[in-house]
Structures are given as structure tokens and as C-alpha cells.
C-alpha positions as CSV (number, residue, x, y, z in Angstrom):
1,X,-58.0,101.9,156.1
2,X,-57.2,102.3,159.8
3,X,-53.6,103.2,158.9
4,X,-54.7,105.6,156.2
5,X,-57.0,107.3,158.7
6,X,-54.2,107.7,161.3
7,X,-51.9,108.9,158.5
8,X,-54.5,111.5,157.5
9,X,-54.7,113.0,161.0
10,X,-51.0,112.9,161.8
11,X,-49.3,114.1,158.6
12,X,-48.1,117.7,158.5
13,X,-45.6,119.7,156.5
14,X,-46.7,119.6,152.9
15,X,-46.0,117.1,150.1
16,X,-42.2,116.9,150.7
17,X,-42.7,115.9,154.4
18,X,-45.6,113.6,153.5
19,X,-43.4,111.3,151.4
20,X,-40.8,111.1,154.2
21,X,-43.5,110.1,156.6
22,X,-44.8,107.5,154.1
23,X,-41.3,106.1,154.1
24,X,-41.1,105.8,157.8
25,X,-44.7,104.6,158.5
26,X,-45.7,102.5,155.5
27,X,-42.4,101.1,154.4
28,X,-40.1,100.8,157.4
29,X,-42.7,100.0,160.1
30,X,-45.5,98.2,158.3
31,X,-43.9,97.0,155.1
32,X,-46.8,97.5,152.8
33,X,-44.4,98.2,149.9
34,X,-40.7,98.3,149.5
35,X,-38.6,101.4,149.6
36,X,-37.8,101.1,145.9
37,X,-41.6,100.9,145.1
38,X,-42.3,104.0,147.2
39,X,-39.5,105.9,145.4
40,X,-40.9,104.7,142.0
41,X,-44.4,105.9,142.9
42,X,-43.0,109.2,144.1
43,X,-41.1,109.6,140.8
44,X,-44.2,108.7,138.8
45,X,-46.3,111.3,140.8
46,X,-43.7,113.9,140.0
47,X,-44.1,113.2,136.3
48,X,-47.9,113.5,136.4
49,X,-49.9,116.7,137.0
50,X,-51.8,116.9,140.2
51,X,-51.2,116.4,144.0
52,X,-48.0,114.4,144.2
53,X,-48.4,113.1,147.8
54,X,-52.1,112.2,147.2
55,X,-51.1,110.3,144.1
56,X,-48.3,108.5,145.9
57,X,-50.7,107.4,148.7
58,X,-53.3,106.2,146.2
59,X,-50.7,104.2,144.4
60,X,-49.7,102.5,147.6
61,X,-53.4,101.7,148.3
62,X,-53.8,100.3,144.8
63,X,-50.8,98.0,145.3
64,X,-52.1,96.8,148.6
65,X,-55.8,96.3,147.9
66,X,-56.7,97.3,144.4
67,X,-59.1,99.9,143.0
68,X,-61.7,99.8,145.8
69,X,-59.1,100.4,148.6
70,X,-57.5,103.2,146.4
71,X,-60.8,105.1,146.1
72,X,-61.6,104.7,149.8
73,X,-58.1,105.8,150.8
74,X,-58.5,108.9,148.6
75,X,-61.7,110.0,150.4
76,X,-60.2,109.2,153.8
77,X,-57.2,111.4,152.9
78,X,-59.0,114.3,151.4
79,X,-62.3,114.8,153.3
80,X,-61.1,115.7,156.9
81,X,-58.8,118.6,156.0
82,X,-61.1,119.8,153.2
83,X,-64.1,119.9,155.6
84,X,-62.1,121.8,158.2
85,X,-61.0,124.4,155.6
86,X,-64.7,124.7,154.5
87,X,-65.8,125.4,158.1
88,X,-62.9,127.9,158.4
89,X,-64.1,129.8,155.3
90,X,-67.7,129.9,156.5
91,X,-66.5,131.4,159.8
92,X,-63.7,133.4,158.3
93,X,-64.5,136.7,160.0
94,X,-64.3,135.2,163.5
95,X,-61.1,133.3,162.5
96,X,-59.4,136.4,161.1
97,X,-60.2,138.6,164.1
98,X,-58.7,136.1,166.6
99,X,-55.4,137.5,167.7
100,X,-54.6,134.3,169.6
101,X,-55.1,132.2,166.5
102,X,-52.6,134.4,164.6
103,X,-50.1,133.9,167.4
104,X,-50.4,130.2,167.2
105,X,-50.0,130.2,163.4
106,X,-46.9,132.4,163.8
107,X,-45.1,129.6,165.6
108,X,-46.5,126.7,163.5
109,X,-45.3,128.2,160.2
110,X,-41.5,128.0,161.0
111,X,-42.0,124.5,162.4
112,X,-43.6,123.5,159.1
113,X,-40.6,124.9,157.3
114,X,-38.3,122.8,159.5
115,X,-40.3,119.8,158.4
116,X,-39.7,120.7,154.8
117,X,-36.0,121.0,155.5
118,X,-36.0,117.6,157.1
119,X,-37.7,116.1,154.0
120,X,-35.2,117.8,151.7
121,X,-32.2,116.5,153.6
122,X,-33.4,112.9,153.9
123,X,-34.3,112.7,150.2
124,X,-31.0,114.3,149.2
125,X,-29.2,111.6,151.2
126,X,-31.1,108.9,149.4
127,X,-31.0,110.2,145.8
128,X,-27.9,112.4,145.4
129,X,-25.3,109.6,145.0
130,X,-23.7,110.4,141.7
131,X,-22.3,113.5,140.0
132,X,-25.1,113.4,137.5
133,X,-27.8,113.5,140.2
134,X,-25.9,116.2,142.1
135,X,-25.7,118.4,139.0
136,X,-29.4,117.8,138.2
137,X,-30.4,118.7,141.7
138,X,-28.4,121.9,141.8
139,X,-29.5,122.8,138.3
140,X,-33.2,122.5,139.2
141,X,-32.7,124.5,142.3
142,X,-31.0,127.4,140.4
143,X,-33.4,127.3,137.5
144,X,-36.5,127.4,139.6
145,X,-35.1,130.2,141.8
146,X,-34.3,132.3,138.7
147,X,-37.4,131.5,136.7
148,X,-40.0,131.2,139.5
149,X,-42.4,130.1,136.9
150,X,-44.8,127.1,137.4
151,X,-44.1,125.9,133.9
152,X,-40.5,125.4,134.7
153,X,-41.4,122.3,136.9
154,X,-42.6,120.0,134.1
155,X,-39.8,121.1,131.8
156,X,-37.1,120.4,134.4
157,X,-38.6,117.1,135.3
158,X,-38.6,116.0,131.7
159,X,-35.0,117.2,131.2
160,X,-33.9,115.4,134.3
161,X,-35.4,112.2,133.2
162,X,-34.0,112.5,129.6
163,X,-30.4,113.4,130.9
164,X,-30.2,110.5,133.4
165,X,-31.7,108.1,130.9
166,X,-29.2,109.1,128.2
167,X,-26.2,109.0,130.5
168,X,-27.0,105.8,132.5
169,X,-28.4,103.6,129.7
170,X,-25.7,101.5,128.0
171,X,-25.7,101.6,124.1
172,X,-26.1,97.8,123.9
173,X,-29.3,97.7,125.9
174,X,-32.4,97.4,123.8
175,X,-35.5,98.9,125.5
176,X,-37.7,97.6,122.7
177,X,-37.5,94.0,124.0
178,X,-39.9,94.9,126.7
179,X,-43.6,94.6,125.9
180,X,-44.8,98.0,127.1
181,X,-48.4,97.5,126.1
182,X,-48.7,93.9,127.5
183,X,-51.4,94.9,130.0
184,X,-52.7,98.1,128.5
185,X,-56.4,98.0,127.4
186,X,-57.2,100.4,124.6
187,X,-60.7,100.9,126.0
188,X,-59.1,102.2,129.2
189,X,-57.1,104.7,127.2
190,X,-60.2,106.0,125.5
191,X,-62.1,106.1,128.8
192,X,-59.4,108.1,130.4
193,X,-59.1,110.6,127.6
194,X,-62.8,110.9,127.3
195,X,-63.3,111.8,131.0
196,X,-60.7,114.6,130.8
197,X,-62.2,116.0,127.6
198,X,-65.8,115.7,128.9
199,X,-65.2,117.7,132.1
200,X,-63.0,120.3,130.3
201,X,-65.7,120.8,127.6
202,X,-68.5,120.8,130.2
203,X,-66.9,123.8,132.0
204,X,-66.4,125.7,128.7
205,X,-69.9,124.9,127.4
206,X,-71.9,125.9,130.5
207,X,-69.7,128.9,131.0
208,X,-70.8,130.2,127.6
209,X,-74.5,129.5,128.0
210,X,-74.8,130.6,131.6
211,X,-72.2,133.3,132.4
212,X,-73.5,133.8,135.9
213,X,-73.0,130.2,136.9
214,X,-70.0,130.8,139.1
215,X,-69.8,127.3,140.6
216,X,-69.4,125.9,137.1
217,X,-66.8,128.4,136.2
218,X,-65.0,127.6,139.4
219,X,-65.0,123.9,138.6
220,X,-63.5,124.6,135.2
221,X,-60.8,126.8,136.8
222,X,-59.8,124.2,139.4
223,X,-60.0,121.4,136.9
224,X,-57.8,123.2,134.5
225,X,-55.3,124.0,137.3
226,X,-55.4,120.3,138.3
227,X,-54.2,119.4,134.7
228,X,-51.5,122.0,134.6
229,X,-49.9,121.8,138.0
230,X,-46.7,119.7,138.3
231,X,-44.8,119.5,141.6
232,X,-47.6,119.5,144.2
233,X,-48.7,122.2,146.6
234,X,-45.7,124.4,146.2
235,X,-46.8,125.1,142.6
236,X,-50.5,125.3,143.4
237,X,-50.4,128.2,145.8
238,X,-48.6,130.8,143.6
239,X,-50.8,129.8,140.6
240,X,-54.0,130.2,142.6
241,X,-52.8,133.5,144.1
242,X,-52.1,134.9,140.6
243,X,-55.4,133.7,139.1
244,X,-57.9,134.1,141.9
245,X,-56.5,137.1,143.8
246,X,-54.7,139.3,141.3
247,X,-56.5,138.6,138.1
248,X,-60.1,137.6,139.0
249,X,-60.4,139.1,142.5
250,X,-62.4,136.2,143.8
251,X,-60.9,136.8,147.3
252,X,-58.5,139.3,148.9
253,X,-54.9,139.0,149.7
254,X,-55.7,138.8,153.5
255,X,-58.3,136.1,152.9
256,X,-55.9,134.1,150.8
257,X,-52.9,134.3,153.2
258,X,-55.1,133.6,156.2
259,X,-56.5,130.4,154.6
260,X,-53.0,129.3,153.6
261,X,-51.7,129.8,157.1
262,X,-54.5,127.7,158.5
263,X,-53.9,125.0,156.0
264,X,-50.2,124.8,157.0
265,X,-51.4,124.0,160.6
266,X,-53.6,121.1,159.5
267,X,-52.7,117.5,158.6
268,X,-53.6,116.1,155.2
269,X,-53.0,117.3,151.6
270,X,-51.9,120.8,150.7
271,X,-54.5,120.8,148.0
272,X,-57.2,121.0,150.6
273,X,-56.5,124.7,150.6
274,X,-58.7,124.8,147.5
275,X,-61.7,124.0,149.8
276,X,-61.1,127.4,151.5
277,X,-60.7,129.3,148.3
278,X,-63.8,127.8,146.7
279,X,-66.0,128.5,149.8
280,X,-64.7,132.1,150.3
281,X,-65.2,132.8,146.6
282,X,-68.9,131.9,146.6
283,X,-69.3,133.5,150.1
284,X,-68.0,136.8,148.8
285,X,-70.6,136.6,146.0
286,X,-73.5,136.2,148.4
287,X,-74.3,132.5,147.9
288,X,-74.8,131.9,151.6
289,X,-73.6,128.9,153.7
290,X,-75.1,126.3,151.3
291,X,-73.3,128.0,148.4
292,X,-70.0,128.0,150.3
293,X,-70.3,124.3,150.9
294,X,-70.9,123.8,147.2
295,X,-67.9,126.0,146.4
296,X,-65.7,123.8,148.6
297,X,-66.9,120.6,147.0
298,X,-66.5,122.0,143.5
299,X,-62.9,123.2,144.3
300,X,-61.8,119.9,145.9
301,X,-63.3,117.7,143.2
302,X,-62.0,119.9,140.4
303,X,-58.4,120.1,141.5
304,X,-58.1,116.5,142.5
305,X,-59.9,114.7,139.6
306,X,-57.3,114.9,136.9
307,X,-54.5,113.6,139.1
308,X,-56.8,110.8,140.5
309,X,-57.7,109.6,137.1
310,X,-54.1,109.7,135.9
311,X,-52.6,107.7,138.8
312,X,-55.4,105.1,138.8
313,X,-54.9,104.6,135.1
314,X,-51.1,104.4,135.0
315,X,-50.3,102.4,138.2
316,X,-51.9,99.1,137.0
317,X,-49.4,98.9,134.1
318,X,-46.5,100.7,135.8
319,X,-44.8,97.4,136.5
320,X,-44.5,96.9,132.7
321,X,-43.6,100.5,132.0
322,X,-40.7,100.6,134.4
323,X,-39.1,97.5,132.9
324,X,-38.1,99.6,129.9
325,X,-34.4,100.4,130.6
326,X,-34.5,104.0,129.6
327,X,-37.6,104.8,131.6
328,X,-36.2,103.0,134.7
329,X,-33.0,104.9,134.4
330,X,-34.9,108.2,134.0
331,X,-36.3,107.9,137.5
332,X,-33.0,108.7,139.2
333,X,-32.9,112.0,137.3
334,X,-36.5,112.8,138.1
335,X,-35.9,112.2,141.8
336,X,-32.7,114.3,141.7
337,X,-34.7,117.2,140.2
338,X,-37.4,116.7,142.8
339,X,-34.7,117.2,145.5
340,X,-33.9,120.5,143.9
341,X,-37.6,121.5,144.0
342,X,-37.7,120.7,147.8
343,X,-34.7,122.9,148.3
344,X,-36.3,125.7,146.3
345,X,-39.5,125.4,148.4
346,X,-37.4,125.6,151.6
347,X,-35.6,128.8,150.4
348,X,-38.9,130.5,149.4
349,X,-40.5,129.6,152.7
350,X,-37.6,130.9,154.7
351,X,-37.4,134.2,152.8
352,X,-40.4,135.8,154.6
353,X,-38.7,135.3,158.0
354,X,-36.4,138.2,157.4
355,X,-34.7,139.2,160.6
356,X,-37.1,137.2,162.8
357,X,-34.6,135.1,164.7
358,X,-37.2,133.4,166.7
359,X,-38.6,131.9,163.5
360,X,-35.2,130.6,162.5
361,X,-34.7,129.0,166.0
362,X,-38.1,127.3,165.8
363,X,-37.4,126.0,162.3
364,X,-34.0,124.7,163.4
365,X,-35.5,123.1,166.5
366,X,-38.2,121.3,164.4
367,X,-35.5,120.0,162.0
368,X,-33.3,118.7,164.8
369,X,-36.2,117.0,166.6
370,X,-37.1,115.1,163.4
371,X,-33.6,114.4,162.3
372,X,-31.9,113.4,165.5
373,X,-34.7,111.9,167.5
374,X,-37.7,109.6,167.0
375,X,-40.2,112.4,167.7
376,X,-43.0,112.4,165.1
377,X,-44.3,115.3,163.1
378,X,-47.6,115.9,165.1
379,X,-45.6,116.4,168.3
380,X,-43.4,119.0,166.6
381,X,-46.6,120.8,165.5
382,X,-48.1,120.5,169.0
383,X,-44.9,122.1,170.4
384,X,-45.5,125.0,168.0
385,X,-49.1,125.3,169.2
386,X,-48.1,125.3,172.9
387,X,-45.4,128.0,172.2
388,X,-48.0,130.2,170.5
389,X,-50.4,129.8,173.4
390,X,-47.7,130.6,176.0
391,X,-46.1,133.6,174.1
């Protein structure tokens, strides 16, 4: 738990950088799991909807200490950044009017992009080892840049797994020899499906009978997004912007971008940004401070619950699942596609820099510090803060 707490307060850069830090801190330094186990958990989290880095961390905690440690780790990981984002939403006007705060964020953003670049490069070095994996990675990069549609992510992940499984599995291998359902309890399956259906129906039911119950509608919105989002935070943000800003007008463009910029400066999960969105939404509707806190809780629980249920349900019998040859061979394709997603995220994050050469220099500096030295991510972010205060 102590290591999880340290990880929570020292992990910056989004889901791509989170996994790279897990590799360094939990595998190489502490040896909680092996590198192959981490890569398998990361591949599994890419297949599942929900926050990928959160699911990977929960999977590690499950392997180390079971269900109790997994639940505790989840709260340790989520609560701090979500609480900060809630406070920021409550005091948004003061935050938005602070010119010095904007200056600090201006330097932190390119540093965070440099962290994403570092994660993409390190993962590419580990996973892009064959022509098939290289083609899959390039294909996912090109496809996501052209389509720029969140539904492209699950389709490409599925295709990557199918292609690598088909090409790397020998015809003589018989996957049916493995007993997939050896440790699968049918009651758990029913319990898992029941929870998902219950919360989905609850949101729809109360929404019909009480149309002014905005917190319930918010929960349904975030819970639905938690089921649909594949690929982590880089998918969550454009989806939320389209739904909550452009379609429903829950918050303004400036509010959304200010909250997202602040989240990029904080350690912890990218999904904690939902805390800000939920609190601002109820605040704009006159619910007061108590209502904003409720909005923050509703958003964080709603967006994380589907992914939490899925990872806790699947990890216990993942050891049996991965023994199936075709499933095991699909992981290399899934990881290769994920590398393409990282490259896509990097390109989209760099695009707003335009002709701002200072941003490019800060990004390159952050990448070089992480790649060529032993300096950790929090120090890189701190350098960005200091630069913002000086200039």
C-alpha cells in the first residue's frame, strides 16, 4: 500500500507513461510481478473498456495481495487526484483568472507530451520485433489518424489480436486442449452481468421518472462512457468534449480545457478529469458546493465502475485464459496496436504546438531526460513548474 501511495503521487503523463513507470518501479526495482506478467496485464486492459492504467495497477495488486489489496489500491490511486480536481472545480473562477497558473500549465503541457513520447519509444522497442508487429503498429497509427473515431480503437485492437493469432499459431496446435473454464464460477458470471445491467437500468429508469434529477443522469452518462471507452484517457477526453460541451452544454469550452490542462499537471489517473466535469456541471446548474461534491463522486464512480468490475472478474482466471495458444499469440498483436495508439496520441498532442518552438524544446528536453538519464517523471514536471514561475 505504501508503494501504491508513492506511485499515486509521483506518476505523471497519462496512461502511456503510467505503464512505463510501472515497469520501472514495480517490476525492475521491486519485483512484485515479472515483465511478461505486466505486459499481459497491459494487453488485457487494452482489450477491456475502462481506464487502462487503473486496471493494470489493480491487476498487479490482485496478483500480490488478492481482492482486498486490489480494492484498497484502487481507492489510493483514484481519490487524491479526483479530490484535487473537485476542489479546482469548486474554485474554478479563481483558478481560471490566475495568469501565473496558466503560465505554469503552459510549460507543463509540453513536458507531459515528452513523457508520452518516452512511453511510445520504450514500448515500441519492447514490442515491435517482427514484421507483423511493425505492420500492425503502423496500420493502427494510420487508421486512427484518418478515422479519429473512438470506435476505431476496439475494432483495431480486435483486428490486431486476430491477425497475430492467425499468423503466429501453428496449424498443429490445438487450443481446445486447455480447460478455459477450469476456475470460472458461473455465479460470478451472473453477478458480473447483473451489476452492469442493474446500474444501466437504474440510470434509465430514474431518468424517465425524474427528469430533473441531474446527478442520476450524470451517473448514467459516465457509466455508459465507462463501458464504451477503449484505449484509456486519450479516448475519454474527445468523447466527453463532444457529449458534455458540444451536445449537452453542461460546461463551456474554456471550462473543459482549463480542467484538462490542470489534470495534465497532476499525478494519478487521467480519468480523474471526470471529477472536474461532474463538479462543474452541477455547479453551473446552481447545486452549490455540496452538489458539486456529489457531482464529482457520481462522475468518478460512474466512469470507473465498469472497468473495475471487469478487471476484478477476469484477472482471477486470466492464468487459465492465457494458456490458450491463440489467445496467448494474440497479445503480441494487441500490444503492437497499442504502440500505434501511443504514437497517435503523441501526434495529436503535438499538433497544437504549431510554431511554438519553446514547446518543442521543452518536449524534447523532457524526453531526453527520461530516456538518457535516471531522472524520474516528477522531477521533469517540477522543472516545467519552475520554468513557468521564472518565465
